[in-house]
C-alpha positions in Angstrom: -55.3 -40.6 1.4 -52.5 -39.4 3.7 -49.5 -37.7 2.3 -46.1 -39.3 2.4 -43.5 -36.8 3.3 -40.7 -36.6 0.5 -38.5 -33.9 2.0 -34.7 -34.4 2.5 -33.1 -35.5 5.6 -33.4 -33.2 8.6 -35.6 -30.6 7.0 -38.2 -29.2 9.5 -41.8 -29.5 8.4 -44.4 -27.1 9.6 -45.8 -27.5 13.0 -48.8 -29.7 14.0 -51.1 -29.7 16.6 -50.8 -33.3 17.7 -47.9 -35.7 17.2 -49.2 -39.1 17.7 -46.5 -42.2 18.0 -48.2 -45.4 17.4 -50.5 -46.9 14.6 -52.4 -49.3 16.6 -56.1 -48.8 17.7 -55.5 -46.1 20.1 -53.1 -44.0 17.9 -55.4 -44.4 14.8 -58.5 -43.6 17.1 -57.0 -40.6 18.6 -55.8 -39.4 15.1 -59.3 -39.6 13.7 -61.0 -37.9 16.5 -58.6 -35.1 16.7 -58.8 -34.5 13.0 -62.5 -34.4 13.0 -62.3 -31.8 15.6 -60.2 -29.4 13.2 -56.8 -30.1 14.8 -53.7 -30.9 12.5 -52.1 -34.4 13.1 -49.1 -36.3 12.3 -49.2 -40.0 13.1 -46.0 -42.1 12.9 -45.8 -45.8 13.2 -42.5 -47.7 13.1 -43.9 -50.6 11.1 -47.2 -51.4 9.3 -50.8 -50.1 10.9 -51.8 -52.7 13.3 -48.6 -54.6 12.9 -48.5 -55.8 16.6 -51.1 -55.9 19.3 -53.9 -54.6 17.4 -53.7 -57.5 14.9 -53.0 -60.1 17.4 -56.3 -60.0 19.5 -59.2 -62.7 19.9 -60.8 -60.4 17.4 -64.1 -59.7 19.5 -66.1 -56.5 20.2 -67.5 -57.5 23.6 -68.1 -56.3 27.2 -65.7 -58.8 28.7 -67.8 -61.2 30.8 -64.9 -62.4 32.7 -63.9 -59.1 33.8 -67.1 -58.9 36.1 -65.5 -61.4 38.1 -62.5 -59.0 38.9 -65.0 -56.0 39.8 -64.4 -54.3 36.5 -67.9 -52.9 36.3 -67.2 -49.7 34.9 -64.7 -51.0 32.1 -67.6 -53.8 31.4 -70.5 -51.2 31.2 -68.3 -49.0 28.9 -67.7 -51.8 26.4 -71.1 -52.8 26.4 -72.5 -49.4 25.3 -69.5 -49.4 22.7 -70.4 -52.7 21.4 -73.5 -51.9 19.7 -72.3 -48.3 18.8 -69.3 -50.0 16.8 -71.6 -52.4 15.2 -73.6 -49.8 13.7 -70.5 -47.9 12.7 -68.9 -50.6 10.6 -71.4 -53.3 9.9 -69.1 -54.6 7.0 -66.3 -55.7 9.5 -68.2 -56.1 12.6 -71.0 -58.7 13.3 -73.2 -60.5 15.8 -71.7 -63.7 17.2 -73.6 -66.2 19.7 -71.3 -67.5 22.3 -72.2 -70.9 24.0 -71.1 -71.3 27.6 -71.0 -75.1 28.5 -71.5 -75.7 32.4 -70.6 -79.2 32.4 -66.9 -78.5 33.3 -67.3 -75.2 34.6 -65.2 -74.5 38.2 -67.8 -71.8 38.7 -71.5 -72.7 40.0 -74.3 -72.1 37.5 -75.9 -69.6 39.7 -72.6 -67.5 39.7 -72.5 -67.6 36.0 -76.2 -66.9 35.4 -75.8 -63.8 37.6 -73.0 -62.6 35.6 -74.9 -62.9 32.4 -77.8 -61.2 33.7 -75.8 -58.3 34.7 -73.9 -58.6 31.2 -77.5 -58.3 29.7 -78.3 -55.2 31.5 -75.3 -53.2 32.1 -74.9 -51.6 28.8 -78.5 -50.5 27.3 -78.4 -53.8 25.0 -80.9 -53.0 21.9 -79.8 -55.1 18.9 -78.2 -58.0 20.4 -80.5 -60.8 22.1 -80.3 -61.6 25.7 -78.9 -64.9 27.5 -80.8 -68.2 27.2 -80.3 -71.5 28.7 -80.2 -74.7 26.5 -79.8 -78.6 26.9 -76.6 -79.5 25.2 -77.8 -83.2 24.7 -80.7 -81.6 22.6 -79.7 -78.4 21.2 -77.8 -78.2 17.7 -75.1 -76.2 19.5 -74.1 -79.2 21.6 -72.7 -80.8 18.3 -69.0 -81.6 18.5 -68.7 -81.4 22.3 -67.6 -84.3 24.4 -69.3 -84.9 26.7 -72.4 -83.5 25.2 -74.6 -83.1 28.3 -75.9 -80.8 30.9 -76.8 -77.2 30.2 -75.1 -74.3 28.6 -75.9 -70.6 28.5 -75.9 -68.6 25.2 -75.1 -65.1 25.2 -74.1 -62.5 22.4 -71.2 -60.5 21.4 -69.7 -59.2 18.2 -66.9 -60.2 15.8 -64.3 -57.6 14.5 -61.8 -57.8 12.0 -59.3 -56.1 14.2 -56.6 -54.8 11.9 -59.2 -53.7 9.2 -60.7 -51.4 12.2 -57.4 -49.7 12.7 -56.8 -49.1 9.0 -60.5 -47.9 8.6 -59.8 -45.3 11.5 -56.6 -44.3 9.7 -58.2 -43.8 6.5 -60.9 -41.6 8.1 -58.3 -39.6 9.8 -56.5 -39.1 6.6 -59.8 -38.1 4.9 -60.2 -35.4 7.5 -56.8 -33.8 7.2 -54.4 -36.1 9.3 -51.1 -37.4 7.9 -50.4 -40.8 8.5 -46.9 -42.2 8.0 -46.0 -46.0 8.3 -42.3 -47.4 8.4 -41.4 -44.1 10.3 -40.3 -44.1 13.9 -39.8 -41.5 16.6 -36.0 -41.2 17.3 -36.5 -38.5 20.0 -38.4 -35.6 21.3 -37.6 -32.7 23.4 -39.6 -29.8 25.0 -39.0 -26.5 23.4 -40.7 -23.2 23.4 -44.3 -23.6 22.2 -44.5 -27.4 22.4 -42.1 -30.3 20.9 -39.3 -30.8 18.6 -39.1 -34.3 17.6 -37.0 -36.4 15.2 -38.7 -38.9 13.1 -37.0 -41.4 10.7 -38.8 -42.8 7.7 -38.1 -44.1 4.2 -36.8 -40.8 3.1 -34.4 -40.4 6.1 -34.6 -38.3 9.5 -36.4 -35.0 9.7 -37.6 -32.6 12.4 -41.1 -32.1 13.5 -42.6 -29.6 15.6 -45.9 -30.4 17.6 -47.9 -28.8 20.2 -48.6 -32.0 21.8 -47.1 -35.4 22.1 -49.5 -38.3 22.2 -47.5 -41.5 23.2 -49.8 -44.3 22.0 -47.1 -46.7 21.4 -48.5 -49.8 23.0 -46.0 -52.1 24.2 -43.3 -49.6 23.4 -44.9 -46.6 25.4 -42.3 -47.0 28.1 -39.7 -46.9 25.2 -41.1 -43.6 24.1 -40.9 -42.3 27.5 -37.4 -43.1 27.5 -36.6 -41.0 24.6 -37.9 -37.9 26.3 -35.3 -36.5 28.6 -37.8 -34.9 31.3 -40.6 -37.6 31.0 -42.7 -38.3 33.8 -42.1 -42.1 34.7 -44.4 -42.9 37.8 -46.9 -45.0 35.5 -46.1 -48.4 34.6 -47.1 -51.0 31.8 -47.3 -54.6 32.2 -46.7 -56.6 29.2 -48.9 -59.8 28.9 -48.4 -62.0 25.8 -51.8 -63.5 24.6 -51.5 -66.4 21.9 -53.9 -68.1 19.5 -54.0 -71.0 17.4 -55.9 -71.6 14.1 -57.0 -75.4 13.5 -59.2 -77.2 11.1 -63.1 -76.5 12.1 -63.7 -78.5 15.6 -67.6 -78.4 15.1 -70.4 -77.3 12.8 -72.4 -74.2 13.0 -71.6 -70.3 13.3 -71.6 -70.0 17.0 -68.3 -69.6 19.3 -67.6 -71.4 22.5 -66.4 -69.7 25.8 -64.5 -72.5 27.5 -63.8 -72.6 31.2 -60.7 -74.4 32.2 -60.0 -76.1 35.7 -57.5 -73.3 36.3 -60.7 -70.8 36.0 -59.1 -69.2 32.8 -61.1 -68.6 29.7 -60.5 -69.9 26.2 -62.6 -69.0 23.1 -63.2 -71.4 20.2 -64.4 -69.3 17.4 -65.5 -69.9 13.7 -62.7 -68.4 11.6 -62.2 -67.9 7.8 -64.8 -70.4 6.9 -62.8 -73.6 7.3 -61.2 -73.2 10.7 -61.6 -72.7 14.3 -59.8 -69.9 16.1 -58.7 -71.2 19.6 -57.3 -68.7 22.4 -56.2 -66.6 24.2 -53.3 -67.4 26.9 -52.0 -65.0 29.5 -48.3 -65.2 29.9 -46.2 -62.3 31.4 -43.8 -60.9 29.1 -40.3 -59.9 30.7 -38.4 -59.3 27.5 -38.3 -55.9 25.5 -41.2 -55.3 23.4 -41.0 -57.0 19.9 -42.4 -59.7 17.7 -43.9 -62.5 19.9 -44.6 -65.9 18.8 -46.6 -68.7 20.7 -44.7 -71.0 23.1 -44.6 -74.8 23.4 -46.4 -74.4 26.7 -49.0 -72.2 25.1 -49.5 -74.4 22.3 -50.0 -77.4 24.6 -52.4 -75.5 26.9 -54.8 -74.6 24.1 -54.4 -78.2 22.6 -55.3 -79.6 25.8 -58.3 -77.2 26.1 -59.6 -78.5 22.5 -59.1 -82.3 23.9 -60.9 -81.5 27.2 -64.1 -80.1 25.4 -64.3 -81.5 22.0 -64.9 -85.0 20.4 -62.1 -84.6 18.4 -58.2 -84.3 19.0 -55.8 -81.9 17.3 -52.0 -82.5 17.1 -49.4 -79.8 16.9 -48.9 -80.6 13.3 -52.5 -79.9 12.4 -52.2 -76.3 13.5 -52.9 -74.2 10.3 -51.3 -70.9 11.9 -50.6 -69.2 15.1 -50.1 -65.7 16.3 -49.2 -63.8 19.4 -49.4 -60.3 20.6 -48.1 -58.3 23.4 -50.8 -56.5 25.4 -49.6 -53.4 27.0 -51.8 -53.3 30.2 -51.6 -50.6 33.0 -49.6 -52.1 35.7 -51.9 -52.4 38.9 -49.4 -54.6 40.6 -51.5 -57.7 40.1 -49.6 -61.0 40.2 -51.9 -62.9 38.1 -51.6 -62.1 34.5 -55.3 -62.9 33.9 -56.3 -60.4 36.6 -54.4 -57.4 35.2 -56.9 -54.7 34.5 -58.0 -54.3 31.0 -59.0 -50.8 31.7 -57.0 -47.9 30.3 -55.2 -45.0 32.1 -54.4 -41.7 30.3 -51.4 -39.8 31.9 -51.3 -36.2 31.1 -47.6 -34.7 31.8 -48.1 -31.1 31.5 -47.5 -29.5 35.0 -46.0 -26.1 35.6 -46.3 -25.0 31.8 -44.4 -27.9 30.4 -45.5 -29.0 26.8 -48.2 -31.5 27.1 -47.5 -35.1 26.5 -50.4 -37.6 26.7 -49.3 -41.4 27.4 -51.8 -44.1 26.8 -51.6 -47.2 29.2 -53.9 -50.1 28.6 -57.1 -50.4 26.8 -58.9 -52.7 24.6 -60.2 -52.7 20.9 -64.0 -52.3 22.0 -63.4 -49.0 24.0 -60.8 -47.4 21.6 -63.4 -45.0 20.5 -64.2 -43.7 24.0 -60.7 -43.9 25.0 -59.8 -41.6 21.9 -62.9 -39.3 23.1 -61.4 -39.2 26.8 -58.0 -38.3 25.3 -59.4 -35.2 23.7 -61.1 -34.4 26.7 -57.9 -34.2 28.6 -56.1 -32.1 25.6 -59.2 -29.8 25.2 -57.4 -27.1 27.5 -54.7 -26.8 25.1 -56.8 -26.6 22.0 -59.8 -24.1 22.8 -60.3 -23.6 18.9 -61.2 -27.4 18.4 -65.0 -28.4 18.0 -66.5 -31.1 20.3 -66.9 -34.8 20.4 -68.4 -36.2 17.4 -67.3 -39.9 16.7 -70.3 -41.5 18.4 -72.4 -43.0 15.5 -70.2 -41.5 12.7 -69.7 -44.3 10.4 -66.3 -45.7 9.5 -65.1 -45.9 5.8 -67.4 -48.5 3.8 -69.9 -48.6 6.8 -72.6 -46.5 5.4 -75.1 -49.2 4.3 -78.8 -48.6 4.5 -80.0 -49.5 8.0 -76.6 -51.3 8.6 -77.9 -54.1 6.6 -75.0 -56.1 5.4 -77.0 -58.8 3.6 -79.2 -56.5 1.7 -76.0 -54.9 0.6 -74.6 -57.9 -0.8 -77.9 -58.7 -2.5 -77.3 -55.4 -4.3 -73.8 -55.9 -5.3 -74.9 -59.4 -6.9 -77.6 -57.6 -9.0 -74.9 -55.0 -10.1 -71.9 -57.4 -10.9 -73.7 -60.3 -12.3 -70.6 -61.6 -14.0 -68.3 -61.7 -10.9 -68.3 -64.7 -8.6 -70.8 -64.5 -5.6 -68.1 -65.6 -2.9 -65.7 -62.9 -4.2 -68.4 -60.4 -3.9 -69.3 -61.3 -0.5 -65.7 -61.5 0.8 -64.9 -57.8 -0.7 -67.9 -56.4 0.6 -66.9 -57.9 4.2 -63.5 -56.3 3.9 -64.4 -52.8 2.0 -68.3 -52.4 2.7 -69.5 -49.5 0.3 -66.1 -48.8 -0.9 -66.1 -51.9 -3.0 -66.6 -49.8 -6.0 -63.2 -48.1 -5.5 -61.6 -51.7 -5.5 -63.4 -53.1 -8.4 -63.5 -49.8 -10.5 -65.2 -50.6 -13.9 -64.6 -54.3 -13.9 -67.4 -56.5 -14.9 -65.7 -59.8 -15.2 -62.8 -61.5 -13.5 -60.5 -60.9 -16.4 -61.0 -57.0 -15.7 -59.4 -57.6 -12.1 -56.1 -58.0 -13.7 -53.3 -60.6 -12.4 -54.4 -63.3 -10.3 -52.0 -63.9 -7.4 -53.7 -67.0 -6.1 -57.2 -67.9 -4.7 -59.5 -65.0 -5.3 -57.0 -62.1 -4.9 -56.4 -60.1 -8.0 -54.4 -57.0 -9.1 -57.2 -54.5 -8.7 -57.5 -55.4 -5.0 -53.7 -55.1 -4.4 -53.6 -51.7 -6.2 -56.2 -50.6 -4.0 -54.6 -51.5 -0.8 -51.3 -50.0 -2.0 -52.9 -46.7 -2.9 -55.4 -46.2 -0.1 -54.5 -48.5 2.7 -50.8 -48.2 3.2 -50.1 -51.7 2.3 -46.6 -52.1 1.2 -45.6 -55.9 1.6 -47.2 -59.2 1.2 -47.8 -59.8 4.8 -49.6 -56.5 5.0 -52.1 -57.8 2.5 -52.2 -61.4 3.3 -52.4 -61.4 7.0 -53.4 -57.8 8.2 -55.5 -56.2 5.5 -57.0 -59.7 5.0 -56.4 -63.3 6.1 -56.0 -64.6 2.5 -52.7 -66.4 3.6 -54.7 -69.0 5.1 -56.4 -69.6 1.5 -53.8 -68.8 -1.1 -51.1 -71.2 -2.4 -47.3 -70.7 -1.1 -46.3 -68.8 -4.2 -48.6 -65.9 -3.5 -46.6 -64.2 -1.0 -43.5 -64.0 -3.3 -45.8 -63.0 -6.3 -47.3 -60.0 -4.5 -43.7 -59.0 -3.3 -42.3 -59.1 -6.9 -45.3 -57.2 -8.1 -44.9 -54.4 -5.5 -41.5 -54.1 -6.4 -42.1 -53.1 -9.9 -41.3 -49.5 -10.7 -44.9 -48.4 -11.3 -46.2 -50.0 -8.1 -43.3 -48.7 -6.0 -43.8 -45.2 -7.3 -47.8 -45.3 -6.6 -47.0 -46.4 -3.0 -44.7 -43.4 -2.3 -47.2 -41.1 -4.2 -50.0 -42.5 -2.1 
């Protein structure tokens, strides 16, 4: 577990190789990669890990079929290669998902869609996932719930991911390899000095000075804000902020497959099975002109997604039936596109180290699927400054909890049920999905539900909360109910208050600081 610095305000700490600003997927991925190469790393995140963009995705590990339409062949190929690599690295939080692509309301001709799917099947060296097939919606089971249920559909495969947990697992692995991860800690300012950087960071214990050889700006939507805190920063790269919003509604159709829905405006909306009882519908693309901050869905976006549901399914959903909504701001590289949906999802790494200046690497754009490769490319950019560092290592290196025999999740769950016979099977499966082989650290010596301590509602018990505080930087009920899990959708209204009261008790608060 990372060490939380308890020094008094304005006391300088020993220098580190990398100071990483931003605890989203890119920052956590770079921290993990760098720590595994033997570099000293400090990552600071102003809020919780994955508290913004990285927990507000459509939660897919995918090549990005629609990006082929914009000629993003390099990005799609890289993402497709990473898709199966990540599936093997974290089989507890990533799993295959079939997508049904109806053609009966498509603005694109079938031959064009089929050509795109052919390329999608062959660009990335697919091994585990099945190739595309065609079905008759009137006859196939996957047509249930559609209106009209007619015509043909293509079925292809991608993967689902618990996005915020992917961030946390990368941070945990980074910490296990020596990195220091500090949440609720923000960069105040940074200046180039002899030998590197001198930065002031402010956390729960106040302000202090940090020295680093390299500054990595992985602040996501705040990337330009960080640049603004560096007096001589280069600003010739731009970021375009695009808001994407999602709604969660009662199940729209039977089955474990997802739908990729094509709207008349040629935009794509996904409908995905979510948390057993629900369907996740999104995303939108709306330019964000305000300062970065907490985003919420607009009435226009809500209407657009509800209209899409009405267009494709045999049930209508009213606004008051929406169980939950969330929105995130995507920090895309500004390629000057006038269409928010067409802005590139590729990433750009901007290294500012000319004329002997202390190096600063700024990250623009990126997507969850390619985070590992982005981190590898980032370390390649920084390699000249760290000749002592070892080489690339993350390809195939499993994430915490992912070391299951043959990456076989179902077999792992079967083994758990044999070992914990007195615990509810549904609870074991949920914990296995969240923590994989680290489930023993959560359960400890517990053999019955009574051994798990206080119940906060649903199947959330004290043992799990204690683990999240001690090992996963959880500090609030929101961290636990909507980022480390989605239990907020399944627990009663009083659960959040009960968790926060428990977290405020002296022994838990002390454990959080010591953790």
